[in-house]
C-alpha positions as CSV (number, residue, x, y, z in Angstrom):
1,M,-36.2,-53.4,46.9
2,A,-33.5,-53.8,49.6
3,D,-33.1,-51.1,52.2
4,A,-31.6,-50.8,55.7
5,N,-34.4,-53.0,57.1
6,D,-33.9,-55.8,54.7
7,P,-33.0,-59.1,56.6
8,L,-29.8,-59.4,54.5
9,L,-28.7,-56.0,55.6
10,V,-29.6,-56.0,59.3
11,G,-26.5,-55.0,61.2
12,E,-24.7,-53.8,58.1
13,T,-23.9,-50.2,57.3
14,L,-24.9,-49.0,53.8
15,E,-21.3,-47.8,53.5
16,A,-20.0,-51.4,52.9
17,V,-22.1,-54.5,52.6
18,L,-20.4,-57.4,54.5
19,I,-22.1,-60.3,52.7
20,P,-21.2,-61.7,49.3
21,H,-23.6,-61.9,46.4
22,F,-23.9,-64.5,43.6
23,L,-26.3,-62.8,41.2
24,Y,-28.0,-63.0,37.8
25,M,-29.1,-59.8,36.3
26,I,-32.5,-59.7,34.6
27,T,-33.1,-56.0,33.8
28,G,-31.4,-52.7,34.5
29,H,-27.7,-52.0,35.4
30,I,-25.9,-51.9,38.7
31,A,-22.4,-50.9,39.7
32,M,-20.4,-52.4,42.6
33,Q,-17.3,-51.0,44.1
34,M,-15.1,-53.0,46.4
35,T,-13.4,-51.4,49.4
36,G,-10.1,-51.8,47.6
37,G,-11.4,-49.6,44.8
38,T,-12.1,-52.2,42.1
39,Q,-15.4,-51.6,40.3
40,A,-17.7,-54.0,38.4
41,D,-20.7,-53.2,36.3
42,F,-23.6,-55.6,35.6
43,G,-26.4,-55.6,33.1
44,P,-29.1,-57.9,31.7
45,G,-27.9,-61.5,31.3
46,D,-24.7,-61.0,33.4
47,I,-23.8,-63.4,36.2
48,G,-21.7,-62.0,39.0
49,L,-19.9,-63.1,42.2
50,V,-19.4,-60.0,44.3
51,P,-17.3,-60.5,47.5
52,A,-18.1,-59.0,50.9
53,G,-16.9,-55.5,51.4
54,H,-18.6,-53.5,48.6
55,V,-21.1,-50.8,47.9
56,G,-23.5,-50.9,45.0
57,W,-25.9,-48.6,43.2
58,V,-28.4,-48.6,40.3
59,V,-27.0,-47.0,37.1
60,G,-29.5,-45.0,35.0
61,E,-33.3,-44.7,35.3
62,E,-34.3,-48.3,34.6
63,S,-35.4,-50.4,37.5
64,C,-32.9,-53.1,38.5
65,V,-34.3,-56.7,38.7
66,L,-31.9,-59.5,39.7
67,I,-31.8,-62.8,41.4
68,D,-29.4,-63.0,44.3
69,F,-28.5,-66.5,45.3
70,G,-27.2,-65.1,48.6
71,A,-25.6,-67.7,50.8
72,A,-25.0,-70.0,47.9
73,S,-22.0,-67.8,47.0
74,S,-20.2,-69.0,50.1
75,N,-20.3,-72.5,48.7
76,V,-18.8,-71.6,45.3
């Protein structure tokens, strides 16, 4: 589980994450909102490219399991 001490978040505020995500959802649901207001929701089987400048949260009670290909998204 990522938190403020996660190496990917060091130096970031939890108000807006400044790194992009290239993710594949395994279980659970998450929502991401970009600083411009656009929102995207992801569930099992979804693939997503989320740009820097967003906030995210788990939707519902089910644990969220995903693969984040991290820096790979900057090469897409």
